[in-house]
N, CA and C atoms as an extended XYZ file, in Angstrom:
234
Properties=species:S:1:pos:R:3:atomname:S:1:resname:S:1:resid:I:1 pbc="F F F"
N         3.106      -24.987      -21.535 N   MET     1
C         4.152      -24.952      -22.390 CA  MET     1
C         4.767      -23.650      -22.717 C   MET     1
N         6.075      -23.606      -22.560 N   SER     2
C         6.860      -22.334      -22.759 CA  SER     2
C         7.323      -22.243      -24.226 C   SER     2
N         7.055      -21.131      -24.815 N   ILE     3
C         7.695      -20.984      -26.121 CA  ILE     3
C         8.962      -19.947      -26.088 C   ILE     3
N         9.974      -20.449      -26.765 N   SER     4
C        11.337      -19.777      -26.556 CA  SER     4
C        11.750      -19.268      -27.870 C   SER     4
N        12.632      -18.187      -27.813 N   GLN     5
C        13.278      -17.665      -29.041 CA  GLN     5
C        14.680      -17.406      -28.466 C   GLN     5
N        15.711      -17.765      -29.261 N   ASP     6
C        17.083      -17.672      -28.833 CA  ASP     6
C        17.273      -18.129      -27.437 C   ASP     6
N        16.634      -19.304      -27.143 N   ARG     7
C        16.926      -19.948      -25.890 CA  ARG     7
C        16.250      -19.093      -24.596 C   ARG     7
N        15.492      -18.116      -24.971 N   ARG     8
C        14.701      -17.323      -23.811 CA  ARG     8
C        13.339      -17.424      -24.064 C   ARG     8
N        12.641      -17.683      -22.785 N   SER     9
C        11.192      -17.766      -22.830 CA  SER     9
C        10.624      -16.610      -23.321 C   SER     9
N         9.656      -16.641      -24.343 N   LYS    10
C         9.089      -15.389      -24.930 CA  LYS    10
C         7.577      -15.593      -24.607 C   LYS    10
N         6.934      -16.520      -24.496 N   ALA    11
C         5.427      -16.809      -24.285 CA  ALA    11
C         5.164      -18.138      -23.555 C   ALA    11
N         3.950      -18.237      -22.897 N   VAL    12
C         3.488      -19.348      -22.315 CA  VAL    12
C         2.114      -19.760      -22.869 C   VAL    12
N         1.835      -20.999      -23.132 N   LEU    13
C         0.639      -21.435      -23.737 CA  LEU    13
C         0.081      -22.391      -22.519 C   LEU    13
N        -1.251      -21.852      -22.198 N   GLN    14
C        -1.922      -22.558      -21.084 CA  GLN    14
C        -3.266      -23.076      -21.480 C   GLN    14
N        -3.710      -24.177      -20.886 N   ASP    15
C        -5.041      -24.611      -21.125 CA  ASP    15
C        -6.054      -23.539      -20.544 C   ASP    15
N        -7.269      -23.566      -20.901 N   THR    16
C        -8.261      -22.553      -20.510 CA  THR    16
C        -8.450      -22.628      -18.953 C   THR    16
N        -8.625      -23.928      -18.433 N   GLU    17
C        -8.927      -24.028      -17.043 CA  GLU    17
C        -7.817      -23.383      -16.226 C   GLU    17
N        -6.646      -23.661      -16.503 N   ARG    18
C        -5.536      -23.080      -15.627 CA  ARG    18
C        -5.451      -21.468      -15.919 C   ARG    18
N        -5.705      -20.895      -17.021 N   TYR    19
C        -5.863      -19.615      -17.240 CA  TYR    19
C        -6.852      -19.009      -16.329 C   TYR    19
N        -7.976      -19.569      -16.287 N   GLU    20
C        -9.230      -19.036      -15.504 CA  GLU    20
C        -8.742      -19.124      -14.065 C   GLU    20
N        -8.273      -20.241      -13.721 N   ASN    21
C        -7.733      -20.295      -12.181 CA  ASN    21
C        -6.872      -19.284      -11.838 C   ASN    21
N        -5.730      -18.992      -12.782 N   MET    22
C        -4.917      -17.926      -12.562 CA  MET    22
C        -5.557      -16.646      -12.356 C   MET    22
N        -6.498      -16.263      -13.286 N   ARG    23
C        -7.129      -15.027      -13.288 CA  ARG    23
C        -8.007      -14.876      -11.985 C   ARG    23
N        -8.591      -15.899      -11.615 N   ASN    24
C        -9.298      -15.936      -10.275 CA  ASN    24
C        -8.503      -15.687       -9.146 C   ASN    24
N        -7.293      -16.278       -9.147 N   THR    25
C        -6.220      -16.056       -8.034 CA  THR    25
C        -5.853      -14.629       -7.998 C   THR    25
N        -5.520      -14.138       -9.164 N   ILE    26
C        -5.075      -12.773       -9.121 CA  ILE    26
C        -6.088      -11.770       -8.715 C   ILE    26
N        -7.442      -11.885       -9.167 N   GLY    27
C        -8.436      -11.221       -8.666 CA  GLY    27
C        -8.571      -11.232       -7.067 C   GLY    27
N        -8.566      -12.386       -6.473 N   LEU    28
C        -8.635      -12.503       -5.050 CA  LEU    28
C        -7.490      -11.743       -4.341 C   LEU    28
N        -6.215      -11.849       -5.005 N   LEU    29
C        -5.066      -11.206       -4.479 CA  LEU    29
C        -5.209       -9.679       -4.456 C   LEU    29
N        -5.908       -9.196       -5.574 N   LYS    30
C        -6.171       -7.830       -5.648 CA  LYS    30
C        -7.127       -7.256       -4.609 C   LYS    30
N        -8.164       -8.154       -4.248 N   LEU    31
C        -9.248       -7.740       -3.378 CA  LEU    31
C        -8.474       -7.790       -1.908 C   LEU    31
N        -7.595       -8.647       -1.628 N   LEU    32
C        -6.899       -8.709       -0.398 CA  LEU    32
C        -6.045       -7.596       -0.231 C   LEU    32
N        -5.209       -7.135       -1.291 N   ALA    33
C        -4.433       -5.951       -1.203 CA  ALA    33
C        -5.315       -4.745       -1.009 C   ALA    33
N        -6.526       -4.553       -1.749 N   MET    34
C        -7.255       -3.415       -1.489 CA  MET    34
C        -7.741       -3.382       -0.036 C   MET    34
N        -8.115       -4.640        0.594 N   GLY    35
C        -8.660       -4.620        1.819 CA  GLY    35
C        -7.520       -4.176        2.886 C   GLY    35
N        -6.250       -4.701        2.669 N   GLU    36
C        -5.109       -4.309        3.607 CA  GLU    36
C        -4.849       -2.855        3.512 C   GLU    36
N        -5.091       -2.173        2.302 N   GLU    37
C        -4.812       -0.806        2.138 CA  GLU    37
C        -5.906        0.030        2.899 C   GLU    37
N        -7.205       -0.447        2.814 N   GLU    38
C        -8.221        0.207        3.681 CA  GLU    38
C        -7.921        0.109        5.081 C   GLU    38
N        -7.365       -1.098        5.752 N   ILE    39
C        -7.102       -1.170        7.037 CA  ILE    39
C        -5.927       -0.189        7.340 C   ILE    39
N        -4.978       -0.097        6.495 N   ARG    40
C        -3.836        0.898        6.690 CA  ARG    40
C        -4.240        2.324        6.910 C   ARG    40
N        -5.322        2.616        6.009 N   LYS    41
C        -5.748        4.008        6.042 CA  LYS    41
C        -6.794        4.266        7.241 C   LYS    41
N        -7.064        3.245        7.994 N   GLY    42
C        -7.986        3.448        9.128 CA  GLY    42
C        -9.503        3.165        8.751 C   GLY    42
N        -9.838        2.817        7.546 N   HIS    43
C       -11.159        2.752        7.097 CA  HIS    43
C       -11.889        1.429        7.546 C   HIS    43
N       -12.059        1.208        8.768 N   THR    44
C       -12.657        0.116        9.399 CA  THR    44
C       -14.003        0.518       10.236 C   THR    44
N       -14.681       -0.548       10.530 N   LEU    45
C       -15.847       -0.500       11.211 CA  LEU    45
C       -15.849       -1.622       12.250 C   LEU    45
N       -16.445       -1.552       13.448 N   GLU    46
C       -16.657       -2.537       14.382 CA  GLU    46
C       -17.661       -3.496       13.833 C   GLU    46
N       -17.442       -4.758       14.257 N   GLN    47
C       -18.347       -5.882       13.849 CA  GLN    47
C       -19.841       -5.500       14.054 C   GLN    47
N       -20.148       -4.998       15.221 N   ALA    48
C       -21.447       -4.684       15.434 CA  ALA    48
C       -22.131       -3.596       14.582 C   ALA    48
N       -21.417       -2.554       14.179 N   GLN    49
C       -21.774       -1.620       13.162 CA  GLN    49
C       -21.974       -2.160       11.803 C   GLN    49
N       -21.144       -3.109       11.468 N   VAL    50
C       -21.265       -3.816       10.137 CA  VAL    50
C       -22.519       -4.535       10.062 C   VAL    50
N       -22.782       -5.343       11.073 N   PHE    51
C       -24.177       -5.990       11.194 CA  PHE    51
C       -25.334       -5.190       11.289 C   PHE    51
N       -25.279       -4.021       12.012 N   GLN    52
C       -26.321       -3.055       11.984 CA  GLN    52
C       -26.676       -2.598       10.614 C   GLN    52
N       -25.474       -2.202        9.828 N   ASN    53
C       -25.674       -1.565        8.594 CA  ASN    53
C       -26.337       -2.659        7.563 C   ASN    53
N       -25.950       -3.918        7.722 N   ILE    54
C       -26.514       -4.984        6.900 CA  ILE    54
C       -27.969       -5.132        7.146 C   ILE    54
N       -28.351       -5.143        8.419 N   GLU    55
C       -29.775       -5.218        8.930 CA  GLU    55
C       -30.628       -4.188        8.368 C   GLU    55
N       -30.120       -2.911        8.428 N   LYS    56
C       -30.779       -1.760        7.932 CA  LYS    56
C       -31.020       -1.921        6.360 C   LYS    56
N       -30.007       -2.345        5.688 N   LEU    57
C       -30.082       -2.624        4.306 CA  LEU    57
C       -31.196       -3.706        3.952 C   LEU    57
N       -30.996       -4.851        4.547 N   PHE    58
C       -32.079       -5.878        4.449 CA  PHE    58
C       -33.519       -5.408        4.679 C   PHE    58
N       -33.820       -4.637        5.784 N   SER    59
C       -34.876       -4.082        6.101 CA  SER    59
C       -35.440       -3.111        5.126 C   SER    59
N       -34.540       -2.268        4.419 N   SER    60
C       -34.913       -1.374        3.335 CA  SER    60
C       -35.480       -2.070        1.976 C   SER    60
N       -34.919       -3.365        1.864 N   VAL    61
C       -35.476       -4.107        0.711 CA  VAL    61
C       -36.453       -5.093        1.035 C   VAL    61
N       -37.008       -5.201        2.266 N   GLY    62
C       -38.059       -5.911        2.661 CA  GLY    62
C       -37.506       -7.424        3.102 C   GLY    62
N       -36.236       -7.646        3.194 N   TRP    63
C       -35.832       -9.010        3.719 CA  TRP    63
C       -35.989       -9.218        5.157 C   TRP    63
N       -36.079       -8.181        5.939 N   ILE    64
C       -36.380       -8.275        7.249 CA  ILE    64
C       -37.530       -7.157        7.421 C   ILE    64
N       -38.674       -7.697        8.073 N   SER    65
C       -39.834       -6.783        8.185 CA  SER    65
C       -39.812       -5.869        9.331 C   SER    65
N       -39.514       -6.440       10.463 N   ASN    66
C       -39.515       -5.682       11.615 CA  ASN    66
C       -38.877       -6.511       12.837 C   ASN    66
N       -38.673       -5.924       14.034 N   ALA    67
C       -37.822       -6.541       15.097 CA  ALA    67
C       -38.628       -7.597       15.701 C   ALA    67
N       -39.998       -7.686       15.468 N   HIS    68
C       -40.840       -8.732       16.184 CA  HIS    68
C       -41.184       -9.811       15.265 C   HIS    68
N       -40.679       -9.853       14.041 N   SER    69
C       -41.007      -10.890       13.003 CA  SER    69
C       -40.280      -12.137       13.293 C   SER    69
N       -40.843      -13.340       13.337 N   PRO    70
C       -40.073      -14.615       13.532 CA  PRO    70
C       -39.150      -14.955       12.446 C   PRO    70
N       -39.193      -14.179       11.253 N   HIS    71
C       -38.542      -14.556       10.147 CA  HIS    71
C       -37.136      -13.647        9.950 C   HIS    71
N       -36.723      -12.965       11.058 N   ILE    72
C       -35.668      -12.105       11.166 CA  ILE    72
C       -34.359      -12.969       11.085 C   ILE    72
N       -33.402      -12.356       10.229 N   LEU    73
C       -32.134      -12.977       10.357 CA  LEU    73
C       -31.393      -12.180       11.308 C   LEU    73
N       -31.097      -12.602       12.428 N   LYS    74
C       -30.298      -11.842       13.512 CA  LYS    74
C       -28.843      -12.117       13.226 C   LYS    74
N       -28.153      -10.936       12.674 N   LEU    75
C       -26.746      -11.100       12.180 CA  LEU    75
C       -25.726      -11.214       13.423 C   LEU    75
N       -26.167      -10.668       14.511 N   ASP    76
C       -25.200      -10.599       15.654 CA  ASP    76
C       -25.227      -11.835       16.393 C   ASP    76
N       -26.069      -12.757       16.046 N   ALA    77
C       -25.997      -14.068       16.677 CA  ALA    77
C       -25.104      -14.969       15.928 C   ALA    77
N       -24.471      -14.548       14.775 N   LEU    78
C       -23.713      -15.360       14.026 CA  LEU    78
C       -22.306      -15.736       14.557 C   LEU    78
């Protein structure tokens, strides 16, 4: 619903669900813009390096115990 004054729109009244959807959409667009800026600046990594970094992180918190464990999530296979 648009609220007008002197035949000009001055405010918009939305239900909560639409407002939340709009906020989520704006948040995603901001993340996309930030990612595009990082690419323009050359702040990128090769896929293999990203997976290696994730595996190191998982190992450091005990999610991956060692290279011979049958419970390893091998990210390069994805």
